[in-house]
Structure formats: structure tokens, C-alpha cells
C-alpha positions in Angstrom: 10.9 -3.7 27.6 9.6 -1.7 24.6 5.9 -1.9 23.8 5.0 -3.7 20.7 4.7 -1.3 17.7 2.6 -2.6 14.8 4.5 -2.7 11.5 1.5 -1.1 9.8 1.5 1.9 12.2 1.8 5.1 10.2 5.2 6.0 11.6 6.6 2.6 10.7 5.1 2.4 7.2 6.4 5.9 6.4 9.9 4.8 7.4 9.7 1.5 5.5 8.1 2.7 2.3 8.5 6.5 2.4 12.2 7.1 2.7 14.9 7.3 0.0 17.0 4.6 1.5 14.1 2.1 1.2 12.8 2.9 -2.3 13.6 -0.7 -3.2 11.0 -1.8 -0.6 8.5 0.6 -2.0 9.1 -0.7 -5.5 8.7 -4.3 -4.2 5.5 -3.5 -2.4 3.9 -1.7 -5.3 4.9 -4.4 -7.8 3.5 -7.1 -5.5 0.1 -5.3 -5.5 0.2 -4.8 -9.2 1.1 -8.4 -9.9 -1.6 -9.7 -7.7 -4.2 -7.8 -9.9 -2.6 -8.8 -13.2 -1.0 -5.5 -14.0 2.4 -5.0 -15.5 5.1 -4.3 -12.9 6.8 -0.9 -12.8 10.6 -0.5 -13.4 11.4 2.4 -11.1 9.7 4.6 -8.5 10.4 8.0 -7.0 8.9 9.6 -3.9 6.6 12.5 -4.7 6.9 13.8 -1.1 10.4 13.7 0.4 10.7 12.6 4.0 12.9 14.5 6.5 13.4 11.6 8.9 14.8 13.7 11.8 11.9 16.1 11.7 9.4 13.4 11.2 10.4 11.2 14.2 10.9 14.2 16.5 7.4 15.5 15.6 5.7 12.1 16.1 3.4 13.3 13.3 0.7 11.2 11.8 1.4 11.0 8.1 -1.5 9.3 6.4 -0.2 8.6 3.0 2.8 8.0 0.8 2.9 9.5 -2.7 5.1 8.1 -5.4 5.6 8.3 -9.2 6.8 5.6 -11.6 8.9 5.9 -14.7 5.8 6.6 -16.8 4.6 9.4 -14.6 1.8 7.4 -13.0 1.0 8.4 -9.5 0.6 6.1 -6.5 -1.0 7.0 -3.3 -0.4 4.4 -0.5 -2.5 4.8 2.7 -2.8 2.8 5.8 -6.0 2.9 7.9 -5.9 1.2 11.3 -9.2 2.3 12.8 -12.5 1.2 11.3 -14.1 3.7 8.9 -17.2 2.5 7.3 -17.1 5.4 4.8 -13.5 4.7 3.9 -14.3 4.0 0.2 -15.6 7.5 -0.1 -12.5 8.8 1.7 -10.2 6.9 -0.7 -12.1 8.2 -3.7 -11.7 11.7 -2.4 -8.0 11.3 -2.0 -7.8 9.8 -5.5 -9.6 12.8 -6.9 -7.3 15.3 -5.1 -4.2 13.5 -6.2 -5.5 13.1 -9.8 -6.6 16.7 -10.1 -3.5 18.2 -8.6 -1.5 17.2 -11.7 -2.7 20.1 -13.8 -3.6 23.7 -13.4 -6.5 25.6 -14.9 -6.1 25.9 -18.6 -3.7 22.9 -18.9 -4.6 20.2 -21.4 -6.3 17.1 -19.9 -4.0 14.8 -21.9 -1.3 15.8 -19.4 -3.1 13.8 -16.7 -1.5 10.5 -15.7 -3.2 7.5 -14.1 -3.5 7.6 -10.4 -3.5 4.4 -8.4 -4.6 4.2 -4.7 -3.3 1.4 -2.6 -5.2 1.1 0.7 -3.9 -1.2 3.5 -6.7 -1.7 5.9 -6.7 -3.2 9.4 -10.4 -3.9 9.3 -12.9 -5.5 6.9 -14.5 -2.9 4.6 -15.9 -5.1 1.9 -17.6 -7.8 4.0 -19.4 -9.5 1.1 -16.2 -10.1 -0.9 -14.2 -13.2 0.1 -11.0 -11.6 -1.1 -8.2 -10.1 0.8 -7.1 -7.9 -2.1 -9.8 -6.1 -4.2 -9.2 -3.9 -7.2 -11.7 -1.4 -8.6 -11.8 0.5 -11.9 -14.3 2.4 -13.9 -16.3 0.0 -16.1 -19.5 -0.1 -18.1 -22.4 -1.3 -15.8 -23.7 -4.1 -18.0 -20.3 -5.0 -19.5 -17.9 -4.9 -16.5 -15.1 -6.2 -18.7 -15.2 -2.9 -20.7 -13.0 -0.5 -18.8 -13.6 3.2 -19.5 -10.1 4.3 -18.4 -7.1 3.0 -16.4 -6.6 6.4 -14.9 -8.7 5.5 -11.9 -7.6 2.3 -10.0 -8.2 1.6 -6.3 -6.8 -1.3 -4.4 -8.0 -2.4 -1.0 -6.0 -4.9 1.1 -8.0 -6.1 4.1 -5.5 -7.7 6.5 -8.0 -9.3 8.9 -9.4 -11.5 6.1 -6.0 -13.2 5.5 -6.0 -15.8 8.2 -9.7 -16.6 7.9 -9.4 -17.2 4.2 -6.1 -19.1 4.7 -7.8 -21.4 7.2 -10.7 -22.1 4.8 -8.1 -22.7 2.0 -9.9 -20.0 -0.1 -6.9 -17.8 -0.9 -5.1 -17.3 -4.1 -2.5 -14.6 -4.1 0.7 -13.5 -5.8 3.7 -15.0 -3.8 5.3 -11.6 -3.1 2.0 -10.0 -2.2 1.5 -12.9 0.3 4.9 -12.1 1.8 4.1 -8.5 2.3 0.8 -9.2 3.8 2.3 -11.7 6.2 5.0 -9.2 7.1 2.4 -6.6 8.1 0.5 -9.2 10.1 3.3 -11.1 11.8 6.3 -8.7 12.1 7.2 -8.0 15.8 5.0 -10.7 17.3 5.1 -14.1 15.4 8.8 -15.0 15.5 8.4 -18.5 13.9 6.4 -17.2 11.0 8.9 -14.4 10.5 11.8 -16.8 10.3 10.3 -18.3 7.1 9.8 -14.8 5.6 13.4 -13.9 6.3 14.6 -16.4 3.7 13.5 -13.7 1.2 16.1 -10.8 0.9 13.4 -8.1 0.5 11.6 -9.3 3.6 14.9 -9.5 5.4 15.6 -5.9 4.7 12.0 -4.9 5.6 12.6 -6.7 9.0 15.9 -4.9 9.6 14.3 -1.5 8.7 11.4 -2.3 11.1 13.9 -2.8 13.9 15.8 0.3 12.9 12.6 2.3 13.0 12.0 1.2 16.6 15.5 2.4 17.6 15.0 5.7 15.8 11.6 6.2 17.3 
């Protein structure tokens, strides 16, 4: 009997969201996160780093992030963190800075820079004083937080362990598709009855099938 492999394991997430054949899943996931924060959904997405699946699965490498670009040139960096890192906010900001600054070379005009959005899927509670499973941070004026300096820096944190606690307290308000993705990452592979409900959605059905395929490939 095969050991349970978590759907948010790096190797699974890379297969689900980082391969050409599953770009529709990547688009769905990104749009779910954007919709949950009140942003406009994107129309198309392309992978910034191409995945050679045979090399990847044979290497058993740990790929920490997925880079993608939308139709307007905006960059997305999706990262999954399983083990607790209390300084993860600093790490995410560092990765944002590297991704953002990599767009231009010395001497290039700054107006060529495109917004960079980090989406962090966490398997631990990072923001313990916030009763939100999904938090979104931007650069704003200290005394007027509604005044946003720029939309070039956006960081999302999705803390999976908060979901069931907030659900039990009936203190959760979330975009329907975002809810499905969160439940997929929590329940896939271990909560059959809850997955049956999710499989009524075609996107979740494909995600489930690709999860099973990734186990066979791995």
C-alpha cells in the first residue's frame, strides 16, 4: 500500500500547477486567489519556468516555487511551505524582490517593470493575530492604509491550518473557488467523503485525477 503523499507536497504541487498540461489548473488557482482579494481575474497564464517532467520525477528534486506570467506581463510566484518558518514573511519578501528585480538589466528603464504577485501556501500559522485564512499585503501609507503606493508589490498568504478552526467558529468568508482549492489541499488523499463533494466541480475533478496521476508517475 502506498504511503499517503500530501497534495501540497512540492513534487505534487509542481505537477498540478507547474506543467503545461495543467495550465488550466494554474489559471483557476491564481484566479481563485485574486477573486478572494477583490482583484480582477486574469485571462491567460504561461509558465515562466518550463518543467521537464521526466527529469523532475527521476531527480526527486525539491522545487520550491512556480513562476508564471499573465497576459499583461505580470509575474506570479507561487510557493508552498510545509515546515514552520517564523521568518517566512522575510523570505517571501526576498523572493518577491529577486523576481521583481530580475525583469530588467542595468540601464533599462524602470517603466518596463511589471507587477509581481507572490502567493504563499502555508501549512502552518504565520499570522497568528489575524483570524483570516487568506491575507493579502500591499504597500500603503501608514496613516491612510487605503492609499496604495503601487500594485507592483502584492503578497498573499494562505494558512491552511486556520481553515477548519475558522469554519468551526463560523468565522470564515471566502470566495467559492478559493474555498474549493483550500479544501482540495486539505482533504485530497485522506478525506474521501469530503472529496466526493468537491468532485462535482470539473476543475476539482481534474485536479483529483492529476493528483492520482502524479502518484503513479512518482
